[in-house]
C-alpha positions, 0 to 999 in steps of 0.5 A: 725524338725516337730512334725511328726519326734518326734513322730517317735524318741519317736516310735522308742525310746520309751524303752529308759529312761529318762537321767535327771530330775531336781528338782522342780522349775528348768529346767528339761531335758530328752532324748532318743537317738537322741533326747533331750527335755528341759522342763521350770520351768515354765511348771513344775509348770503349772503341777498343782504338785508343788512337782513334776517334770513333765508336764500336759497337762492342762498347758497353751500353753506359758508352753512348752518344747524345742525338739532338734534332730540329731548330730547338733541339730534342736530345735522345741517348743512344748506346752505341748499338743503337747509333750504329744501327740507326746511322746505316753506315755512317758510323760502324763497328770498327768506328767512324766512317770518313767518307759517307755515300760518294763523297769524298771527305776533305784529306792531307793529300789534295784532291785536283782534276779528280785525282790525289797529288803528292802535295797538301793544301798546307804545302803552298806557304813557302813556294807561294811566298817565293812566288810572290816576292819574285811576281812583286819584284817584276811587277815593280821592275816592269812599272819601272821600266814603263815609266822611265821609258814611256816617252820613248815607245813612240817608235815603230811597234811601240804602241805593240810594246806599250800595250805589252807592258800594260796587260802583263803588269794588270796580269801580274796583279791579278797574279799577285792576288792570287798567289797571296790568296793561296799562301794566306790560305795555305797558313790556315788549320793543322795538317789534319785539319784542313777544313778552313783550307777547303777554298784552297782548290777554288784558288788553284783552278784559278791560278792554273786558268792564270797560266794560259793568258800567261804563255799567250803573253809571254809567246806574243812578247817573244813574237814581236821582240823577234820581229826586231822592233826599232824602239830603245834598247833599254826597253826591248831588253827589258822586253826580252827580260820580262819574256825570259822571266814569264818562261822561266816561272812557266818551265818552273811550274811544269817541273813542280806539277811533274814532281807532285804527280801520284801516278796512283792518284786517279785510283786513290782519290775516290778511296784514300779517306773511306773509313776503316769500315769499308775494308770488311767487304769482298769488294773492298778488299779486291780494291785495295789489293789491286791498289797495291798491285798498282803501287808495286807495279808504279815503284817497280818501274821507277827503280829500274828507271833510277837503276837503268845502268847496272843490268837486268840478271835474274838476281837484279830482277828479283831485287827489283820486284822485292824493293818495289815490293817493300816501298809499295807496302811501307807507302801505300797505306798513308795518306800522307805527303813528303812534308808531312813526313818532314813536319813528324820527323822535327816534331818527334825530334823535339819530342824525343829531346823533352823526355830525354831532358825531363828524365828524373835521374832515377831512371838512369843507374850507374854502377861499377862493374867487375874488373873481368867485364871492364878489362873485356870491354877494352880489350874488344874497344882495342880490337875494334879499333884495329879492325876497322882499318880494314873494314874501312879499307874494303871501301878502297880509293872514294873513302881514303880520298874522301878522308884525305882530301888534300894529300889523298890523291898524291899518295895513291895517285903513282899506284894509280898508274903502276900494274902489279897484277902479278903479286896478288890475286885482284878481280874485277872492277875498275881503277883496281891498283888505286883501290889497292893502293888506298888499301895499303895506306889503310891498314899499313901492310905490305903487298905480301900480306894480301891473298885476295883483293875483289872489287867485283860488284853486282846484286847480292855479290859484295866485294871483299879483301882477305889479308894476313895480319900478323900484329894480331896473328889472324887471317882477315876478310873484309866485306865491303858496305854499301856504296852503289845502286847494287848495294842499295838494292841487296839492302833492299831486298828485306824479305826474310829467308831461312839461312841455310847454316849448321847450327843447333838453332831453330829459328834461322830466319835472315834478311833475304838480300844481305843472306845471298851477297854472304852466301856469295862470299862464302862460296868464294872463300870456300870453292876457290880456295881462298881460306884454304890458301891463306891458311895454308900460309899461316896455319896458326892464324885464327880467322876474323871477319869484318864489315860495316854497314852492309858488310857488317851484316855480310860479316856477321852472316858469313861468321855464322856460316864459316863457325863449323869448319872454323870454331875459333872464328871471330867477327867485328860488325861495325854499324851492322843493320838491325833487321839482319836476323831472328833472335834466337840467332841473335842469342846465339852469336853472342859468344863470337860476334861484337857489334860496334854501335855509334850514337844515334846511327839509324842503321843499327835501328833500322828494319822494316818492323821500327820503320813501321814503328815510327810510321805509326809515331809520325801519325801520331804526333802529326795528328796530336799536333795543334800548329800549322805545318809551316810552323812546325817546319820553321821550329823545326829548322831553327831547332835543328841548326841553333838548338833551344826548347824542344817543348813544342806543342804537339797535343790540342788544348780545350780552347783550340776545340772551340774554335774548330770549324771544320773536319779534323782528321784523327790519327786513323784517318791518315790511313788510306787502307786499314791494316790489322797489324797497325794499333793506335796505342803507343805501348801496343806491340805490331803485329809483323807480316810474314814476309818482314818479322821483326829481326835483331842485330847481330852479336853483343853490342858496343855502344859508343856515346858523345860526352861533350868535351871534358871528362867528369873530373877533369881529368881525360879534359879532351875526352869525348866519348863513352863506351858501354856494353848495351842490350839490343833492345837499346835500338829498338827505336828509330832516334831523330837527329842531325847526327843519325845519318853522321853518326853512320859514316865510317870516317867519323866512326873511325875518329870516335874510336882514335879518340876514345881509344886514346883517351881511354890509355891516357886515363888508365888513372882517372877515377871517372873513367870506370864509371863514364864507361859503362852507365847502365840505362 
């Protein structure tokens, strides 16, 4: 067998798809009719794409493949260049093309009626089980009704009802068999091994076809009952119940189809599995640009429908476009459906816990810091505990009622009905007096201590309050965090823009949405003379700016803008977003900004770069998992609720490789378009987009961590949290867990600060306190 023979075989059989693709680092076997190719693990590693499964033309001659043909195989050793040349495009310089000719390779996103849908062939286990239970109970009920009341169907129209029940039972039996087959097939394979589910599309076509006789029969049943059949009332009621159930199931199916409909499915289906090699051509680049434009348009339409009640000014239109572009950029290059992402998050959570449980004690270095550092931490914790009240007060009455569900409404009810607009400068929003009443109760200040209260809320325009804090001798500006659709659009305007501030920093890139919001508050404070009014009353006070979440990011930017005018300004940012500004501004802000982060809070770890890293980790763990999706989700749900062993297997072992008979998609195969910024190496950094460069959190960071119910030596038995100064690198990855969202809630953060500050004060003499609060990872 010669290279010419192989080229001829490829030419004749180029539209045949590979039979097997193994995970990285193991021999991979590809086949077309009459030809088998085994690519060594060395060849795969030599491709330069360690997370992929391909063979590169850049590989050395020793990185080769064996090609065998004929009933009694004759084999020849091919170098990487030989294989690329002989395959005529099936194997390429970038790797293995998973779509040959005009044939589309199987992929997680299911293809039906010539378009891709936002559902995979392994997503039908739980819906199928639910429908199966309903159908079986329904069938048993109809059978019982027919057997018990068969003798009462000799009335006028009874023959029609008898025929209706018999045909319905037969139809239900066929549907039950079909749904059972769908559920069994859906349980096969893995997320990236859809081959064992290749019959799913045919079964779904059959199942959908069965809806037509169901609809016809349900319509006939409704018509016969409406004609007023004079039969036993129990039988008639049973028929009415079956008709109602039929239409409920049909309506639920229609709603499900609408939910899983992908507007871009018709455009993506022919190309979403095209290999990276296809992206080198000019036509493919045009195609991908067209897909991205279409995706942006679809996302913009969705966002406009969701936010239809917030107005259509220039800022809102810009925010719509920015958010749509962010979503289309992040979601359009993967062939993952929502359940795949849920399974990936479940696996990542267990993987992270497993790594932490197996961490060697030597990897954590504990030491007792100098007294000045410990004193500084104590002082800043006390300041955070104090100023967090102002950050929480900026949320107004909703947070106050949420924190005090039984007594909150009674406490501020009188203020809601009282008009005091002449006593303070109150601007914008509804139920202003309710807001102000909650602010008074949260901060403990008097009416006369407030300079300005604004609940004016638009895109890029945040509510804020300005008050005199006599206890700390400070003028406090508190900026509200995310609480409306307008705020969410501000959060999602994640492009970077140059921050216009007077400082010596050269690289001044910042989050566009938060920067615009901070600029709005800055103009209000300076141009409207609000700060001038405050300092005319208390000229010796210092300026302190605080905020939580989005408000924390805006507060940090606002403090930086005001520092030229107020050099002694201080900022306390509670749970601020990580993707705020450049590394240079992060270092510049160390001297006047303190950030506070609780536990696994996702927002201080959230940036476009970290989201891309999370997507890469999801792709990797999903591609390496050897368990069906329904088992992953069940185990993940059990683990989240009850704990257990996090060591859930996520890599293919040798035994599993031998039984694979259908295509196994690799990590690279889950990308619908190739991005040069995407790397499959776990250690390689991501190349950032110019529009979304790496951004960092503000200032020095205090990290609060939950430690348990008791202190180390029993002295502080009620202690639950420890505090330490942390480097921003500790927040460079998103941690998965049930508390990643709850740790961000302001009421949870306030309780943690209350507990920590009171326990540290009570345990001043506890020898464990000095160590537990300052562990350095």
